VOGU-3710 file (C-alpha; in Angstrom, 3 decimals, decimal comma):
1> xxxxxxxxxx> 261,478/72,357/252,343  257,979/72,303/253,129  258,315/75,150/255,695  260,283/77,253/253,759  257,323/77,079/250,468  254,595/77,640/253,783  256,842/81,004/254,409  256,905/81,644/250,605  252,707/81,545/250,654  252,875/78,556/248,477
11> xxxxxxxxxx> 250,484/75,418/249,227  253,191/72,819/250,969  250,835/70,195/249,421  249,944/71,077/246,528  253,666/72,792/245,406  255,648/70,199/246,571  255,136/67,378/244,312  254,538/69,732/241,525  256,033/69,461/238,262  257,119/72,941/236,944
21> xxxxxxxxxx> 254,037/73,043/234,015  251,935/73,106/237,174  252,640/76,225/237,790  252,766/79,656/236,710  255,776/82,432/236,767  254,766/83,316/240,280  254,773/80,568/241,655  257,730/79,121/239,682  259,403/82,358/241,612  258,437/81,685/244,813
31> xxxxxxxxxx> 259,221/78,168/244,679  263,301/79,170/243,800  262,875/81,861/246,959  262,128/79,027/249,175  264,757/76,372/248,192  267,497/79,575/248,375  266,001/79,621/251,602  266,625/76,191/253,312  270,343/77,061/254,154  269,512/80,060/255,785
41> xxxxxxxxxx> 271,598/82,178/254,332  272,910/85,498/256,027  273,156/87,553/252,200  270,584/86,666/249,477  271,664/87,529/245,704  268,688/88,044/243,697  269,543/88,463/240,214  266,459/89,763/237,976  263,859/88,154/240,508  261,433/89,652/238,963
51> xxxxxxxxxx> 261,738/89,387/234,502  258,549/87,707/233,007  256,461/88,196/235,786  253,866/90,906/235,224  253,235/94,130/237,409  251,049/92,175/240,136  252,818/89,663/240,727  256,121/91,020/240,751  255,464/93,660/243,222  253,958/90,939/245,775
61> xxxxxxxxxx> 256,791/88,525/245,045  259,052/91,903/245,482  257,508/92,410/249,153  257,304/88,934/250,170  261,763/89,091/249,450  261,079/92,355/251,529  259,030/90,874/254,141  261,631/88,175/254,082  265,179/90,050/253,855  263,648/92,284/257,535
71> xxxxxxxxxx> 262,066/88,920/258,913  265,577/86,848/258,531  267,779/89,516/258,979  269,479/89,226/256,078  271,140/91,737/253,546  270,248/91,324/249,929  271,742/92,008/246,419  269,717/92,879/243,526  270,671/92,534/240,330  268,583/94,234/238,088
81> xxxxxxxxxx> 267,649/96,550/235,412  264,952/97,610/236,415  265,545/101,031/238,342  262,062/101,467/239,475  262,237/98,529/241,687  265,508/100,224/242,918  264,110/103,355/243,875  261,858/101,149/245,592  263,721/98,466/247,453  267,850/99,794/248,012
91> xxxxxxxxxx> 268,935/101,420/250,012  272,446/101,866/247,995  272,976/101,532/244,889  275,873/100,506/242,268  275,425/101,194/238,437  277,337/99,428/236,384  278,550/99,972/232,602  280,380/98,022/230,645  281,581/96,067/233,609  282,842/98,541/235,451
101> xxxxxxxxxx> 281,538/100,364/238,405  280,729/104,365/237,877  278,847/105,301/241,273  277,718/104,263/244,171  275,187/106,142/246,189  272,626/105,764/248,823  269,671/105,851/246,302  267,870/108,816/247,322  271,100/110,975/246,450  271,561/108,692/243,375
111> xxxxxxxxxx> 268,491/109,411/242,364  268,326/113,373/242,853  271,846/114,269/242,469  273,575/111,426/240,283  277,622/112,414/239,597  278,083/110,278/236,942  277,011/111,267/233,558  275,490/107,152/232,321  273,947/107,238/235,819  272,244/110,512/235,080
121> xxxxxxxxxx> 271,530/109,139/231,210  269,792/106,251/232,588  267,562/108,227/235,214  266,252/110,324/232,535  265,749/107,790/229,642  262,784/106,372/232,020  259,470/107,242/231,523  258,449/105,966/234,990  261,046/108,232/236,660  261,084/111,469/234,486
131> xxxxxxxxxx> 258,252/113,723/233,867  259,840/116,214/231,400  261,159/114,388/228,419  262,933/111,938/228,045  266,832/112,476/227,696  267,879/109,274/226,123  271,952/108,704/225,942  273,288/108,453/222,482  275,666/105,462/220,445  275,840/102,769/220,981
141> xxxxxxxxxx> 276,977/100,325/223,798  280,172/98,977/224,009  281,326/95,317/223,416  282,432/94,400/226,933  285,354/92,382/225,202  286,763/94,819/223,797  288,480/96,949/227,102  289,958/99,708/225,591  291,701/102,794/227,773  290,635/105,594/229,484
151> xxxxxxxxxx> 287,078/106,000/230,604  284,518/102,969/229,008  281,334/105,575/228,517  283,893/107,966/226,547  282,345/107,581/223,221  279,010/108,058/224,193  280,091/111,273/227,035  278,570/114,581/226,252  281,638/115,635/228,870  284,623/113,984/227,477
161> xxxxxxxxxx> 288,429/115,473/227,639  291,503/114,214/226,515  292,128/112,585/230,021  289,067/110,268/229,697  289,999/108,765/226,456  293,817/108,084/228,111  292,919/107,278/232,229  290,339/104,924/233,548  288,648/106,465/236,351  288,943/104,787/239,573
171> xxxxxxxxxx> 286,118/105,679/241,887  286,516/108,026/244,720  284,001/110,283/246,838  281,827/113,324/245,823  279,047/114,754/247,966  277,216/111,048/249,227  278,377/108,549/245,949  282,135/107,534/244,900  282,057/108,032/241,123  284,665/107,103/238,256
181> xxxxxxxxxx> 284,961/109,869/236,457  287,367/112,506/235,697  284,624/115,623/235,654  282,207/114,581/238,495  282,783/117,742/240,386  282,815/119,812/237,353  279,785/118,916/235,539  276,290/119,185/236,835  273,893/116,796/235,946  269,856/116,099/236,225
191> xxx> 268,785/113,603/238,080  264,974/112,757/239,359  262,939/115,066/241,879
//
């Protein structure tokens, strides 16, 4: 454990015996990262690893995770709502809506040319990513326990047709993406530059 603490940039002596109230949020995140590295994983699953951290600390933790991932040759599955983080560190991205993957693609392709209306809506609703007017997603998020036939995004989609209400779309290749949308080839959706 002492070596792992050193590997994440924490003082072995000070942080090994520290109580939780004696460390900052960033140090606590680094401690958790050190603990996860003890088993020398080939895959690191990081679920919202930067939540609650201020921007500068979050960037330092993200850089640390990326450096460790590269140095150790391990893969990383990053679960986050922050698409700016995804753009900074991911190779591929999967967009999930109502518990269903609606689009998978290399990150550059997804940001440049999304093929699912929800993906385009996500990208267009984030001030950090959009230079023009924000494009909000209309409607309310679904109750994930209320499983309906058809596409779960249909009630919020501007491109919905009868088939969308009746038949759940499956992931299929469209350009560089895999998309779960019946109309993915027909509609042209804005991405971010």
